[in-house]
C-alpha positions in Angstrom: -18.7 -11.1 -6.8 -16.8 -12.1 -9.9 -15.4 -15.6 -10.0 -12.4 -15.9 -12.2 -10.2 -18.7 -13.4 -6.5 -18.1 -13.7 -4.2 -20.2 -15.9 -0.5 -20.2 -15.2 -1.1 -19.4 -11.5 2.2 -20.9 -10.5 4.1 -19.1 -13.2 5.4 -15.5 -13.5 2.5 -13.7 -15.3 -0.3 -15.8 -14.0 1.1 -15.8 -10.5 1.2 -12.0 -10.4 -2.4 -11.8 -11.8 -3.5 -14.3 -9.1 -1.7 -12.2 -6.4 -3.4 -9.0 -7.5 -6.8 -10.7 -7.8 -6.5 -12.2 -4.3 -5.4 -8.7 -3.0 -8.6 -7.3 -4.4 -10.8 -10.0 -2.8 -11.7 -11.7 -6.0 -13.1 -15.2 -5.9 -10.2 -17.1 -7.6 -9.9 -20.6 -9.0 -6.7 -22.0 -10.5 -6.2 -24.9 -12.8 -3.0 -26.6 -11.7 -1.2 -29.8 -12.6 -0.5 -30.8 -9.0 -2.5 -29.4 -6.0 0.1 -30.5 -3.5 2.9 -28.6 -5.2 0.9 -25.5 -6.2 1.7 -23.5 -3.0 -1.1 -21.0 -3.5 -3.1 -19.0 -1.0 -5.7 -20.9 1.0 -8.4 -18.7 -0.4 -7.8 -20.0 -4.0 -9.9 -22.9 -5.2 -7.7 -25.5 -6.9 -8.8 -27.7 -9.8 -6.2 -30.3 -10.7 -5.7 -31.1 -14.4 -3.8 -30.5 -17.6 -4.6 -27.9 -20.2 -4.5 -30.6 -22.9 -7.4 -32.4 -21.1 -10.7 -30.9 -22.4 -12.7 -32.4 -19.5 -10.3 -30.8 -16.9 -10.6 -27.4 -18.7 -14.3 -27.7 -18.9 -14.5 -28.5 -15.1 -12.2 -25.5 -14.3 -14.3 -23.1 -16.4 -17.7 -24.2 -14.9 -19.4 -21.4 -13.1 -16.7 -18.7 -13.7 -17.4 -15.2 -15.0 -14.0 -14.7 -16.5 -10.8 -16.5 -17.3 -7.1 -15.4 -17.7 -5.1 -17.3 -20.2 -1.3 -17.2 -20.8 0.2 -19.8 -23.2 2.5 -22.3 -21.5 5.8 -23.3 -23.0 4.5 -26.4 -24.8 5.0 -27.7 -28.3 1.2 -28.1 -28.6 0.4 -24.6 -27.6 -2.0 -24.0 -30.5 -4.0 -27.1 -29.7 -4.4 -26.4 -26.0 -5.2 -22.8 -26.6 -7.9 -23.9 -29.0 -9.4 -26.2 -26.4 -9.4 -23.4 -23.8 -11.0 -20.9 -26.1 -13.7 -23.3 -27.2 -14.5 -24.3 -23.6 -14.4 -20.7 -22.4 -17.0 -19.8 -25.1 -19.1 -22.8 -24.1 -19.0 -21.7 -20.5 -19.9 -18.1 -21.2 -16.7 -16.9 -19.6 -15.1 -13.6 -20.5 -11.6 -14.4 -21.9 -8.6 -12.2 -21.0 -5.3 -13.1 -22.7 -1.8 -12.0 -21.8 1.0 -12.6 -24.3 1.7 -11.7 -27.9 -1.1 -10.7 -30.3 -1.3 -8.7 -33.5 -4.9 -7.8 -34.4 -4.5 -6.7 -38.0 -4.5 -9.7 -40.4 -1.9 -8.3 -42.8 0.4 -7.2 -40.1 0.1 -10.6 -38.4 1.0 -12.4 -41.6 3.9 -10.1 -42.2 5.2 -10.8 -38.7 4.9 -14.5 -39.2 6.9 -14.3 -42.4 9.6 -12.2 -40.7 9.7 -14.4 -37.6 8.5 -17.9 -38.5 9.1 -19.3 -35.0 6.4 -17.0 -33.7 3.7 -18.3 -36.1 2.2 -20.7 -33.5 1.9 -17.9 -30.9 0.3 -15.5 -33.4 -2.0 -18.3 -34.5 -3.3 -19.2 -31.0 -3.8 -15.5 -30.1 -5.7 -14.9 -33.3 -8.0 -17.8 -32.5 -8.7 -16.7 -29.0 -9.4 -13.2 -30.3 -12.0 -14.7 -32.6 -14.0 -16.5 -29.9 -17.4 -15.3 -28.7 -16.1 -14.5 -25.2 -15.8 -10.7 -25.3 -12.0 -11.2 -25.4 -9.6 -8.7 -24.1 -6.2 -9.4 -25.8 -3.1 -7.9 -24.1 0.3 -7.8 -25.7 3.2 -7.4 -23.3 6.7 -6.0 -23.9 9.9 -7.4 -22.4 9.4 -8.3 -18.7 11.5 -6.7 -16.0 10.9 -10.0 -14.1 12.8 -11.9 -16.7 16.0 -10.7 -15.0 15.2 -12.9 -12.0 16.0 -16.0 -14.0 19.5 -14.7 -14.3 19.6 -13.2 -10.8 22.7 -15.3 -9.8 24.5 -14.2 -12.9 23.6 -10.5 -12.2 24.7 -10.7 -8.6 28.0 -12.3 -9.8 28.5 -9.2 -12.0 27.1 -10.2 -15.4 23.9 -9.1 -17.2 23.6 -11.8 -19.9 20.4 -11.2 -21.8 20.6 -9.6 -25.3 18.7 -6.2 -25.7 19.1 -4.1 -28.8 21.5 -1.2 -28.4 18.7 1.3 -29.3 16.7 0.0 -26.5 13.7 -2.4 -25.8 10.6 -1.3 -23.9 10.5 -3.1 -20.6 7.4 -3.6 -18.4 7.1 -4.4 -14.7 4.6 -7.3 -14.7 3.0 -5.9 -11.5 1.6 -3.2 -13.7 0.4 -5.7 -16.2 -1.3 -7.7 -13.4 -3.2 -4.7 -12.3 -4.6 -4.0 -15.8 -5.3 -7.7 -16.4 -7.2 -8.1 -13.1 -9.3 -5.1 -13.9 -10.2 -6.6 -17.3 -11.1 -9.8 -15.5 -13.3 -8.2 -12.9 -14.8 -5.1 -14.6 -17.8 -6.0 -16.7 -17.5 -2.7 -18.5 -13.9 -3.2 -19.6 -14.1 -3.0 -23.3 -13.2 -6.0 -25.4 -10.4 -5.5 -27.9 -6.6 -5.4 -28.3 -4.3 -3.6 -25.9 -0.6 -2.9 -25.6 0.8 -3.1 -22.1 4.2 -1.5 -21.8 6.7 0.2 -19.4 7.6 3.9 -19.5 11.0 3.6 -21.2 13.2 1.6 -23.6 16.5 0.3 -22.3 19.4 -1.5 -23.8 21.5 -4.1 -22.1 24.1 -1.7 -20.8 21.5 0.6 -19.3 19.8 -2.4 -17.6 23.1 -3.7 -16.2 23.9 -0.2 -14.9 20.5 -0.1 -13.0 21.3 -3.4 -11.4 24.8 -2.3 -10.5 23.5 0.9 -8.8 21.0 -1.1 -6.7 23.5 -3.8 -5.8 26.4 -1.5 -5.2 28.7 -3.5 -7.3 29.8 -3.7 -11.0 27.5 -5.5 -13.4 28.8 -5.9 -17.0 26.5 -6.4 -20.0 27.5 -9.6 -21.9 24.4 -10.0 -24.1 26.4 -9.0 -27.1 28.7 -11.9 -26.6 28.2 -14.5 -29.4 28.1 -17.2 -26.7 25.1 -15.6 -24.8 22.9 -18.6 -25.4 25.1 -20.7 -23.0 23.9 -18.5 -20.1 20.3 -19.5 -21.1 21.2 -23.2 -21.3 22.5 -23.0 -17.7 19.2 -21.6 -16.4 16.4 -23.0 -18.6 15.5 -26.3 -20.3 13.0 -27.8 -22.6 10.5 -25.8 -24.6 11.0 -22.8 -22.3 14.7 -22.6 -23.3 13.7 -22.8 -27.0 11.1 -20.0 -26.6 13.4 -17.8 -24.6 16.3 -18.1 -27.0 13.9 -17.2 -29.9 12.6 -14.2 -28.0 15.9 -12.8 -27.1 17.3 -13.4 -30.6 14.6 -11.0 -31.7 15.1 -8.5 -28.8 18.8 -8.4 -29.5 18.3 -7.7 -33.2 15.4 -5.3 -33.2 14.6 -2.3 -31.0 11.2 -1.7 -29.4 10.7 2.0 -29.1 8.5 3.6 -26.5 5.6 5.6 -27.9 4.6 8.4 -25.4 1.0 8.1 -26.6 1.0 4.4 -25.6 2.5 5.3 -22.2 -0.3 7.8 -21.7 -2.9 5.1 -22.4 -1.1 2.7 -20.1 -1.1 5.3 -17.4 -4.9 5.7 -17.8 -5.4 2.0 -17.6 -3.4 1.8 -14.4 -4.5 5.0 -12.7 -0.8 5.7 -12.0 2.5 6.1 -13.9 4.0 2.7 -15.0 6.9 1.5 -12.9 10.4 1.9 -14.2 13.0 -0.8 -14.3 14.8 1.1 -11.5 11.6 0.8 -9.4 11.5 -2.9 -10.0 15.1 -3.6 -9.3 15.1 -1.5 -6.1 12.0 -3.4 -4.8 13.6 -6.7 -5.8 16.9 -6.0 -4.1 15.2 -4.7 -0.9 12.5 -7.3 -0.5 
């Protein structure tokens, strides 16, 4: 049986990967800052420590076949990703990354010039991709689950996150978790770079309408309001607030089209059609 380490197990992406791995009966270990507050299934082995602590990372990686890495919202994200990549290579663990990666050097440099705030994220992903770990590097589009941060606003009738009027591809992270878990557990899953995405691009008004239909009440899109950042400041703090504002500045200013060929690839990776935002919202409202 594959033994896998999951980073970010108490967060959104890592938490869903952990849930999917546990559902499949995978032997799971998680590196957490506080065992008492982790609130993870009893079947999960916990190692307490910080990603900035090389010894803790080395201990967590000892004896695992694969490891999932998602970069936390930290100012030293490049340094801690470097430690993790080096130790995963030392441990002989297969590395699976979920985040933002551009494989082509020229395209990555151009993206960094266009979006300087993303340079650290591009840099850490490029380093992880260069490690001798048979890395599988997954880039994810805008998460449906991001809406949960603003659930109280949405239920009060406001959809506050900026999304370009021409639409942004949105992914249900449950789909991403399925593919990521397969990469962690299937030794034949090819190393390389992959794009994980949803079946459609949606703008803010369309997203608000989907929530309105599920909730049975009016939900108005306000992401085009110049004061949209104030909604983020009410819900987030620290580096996470900084990262989210930067991300949604981009999502509000540039569309992310949906390529049918990439959706077909995603469907093959999943073994079923990707979930729509309407699927996610319905499940979220009814759970």
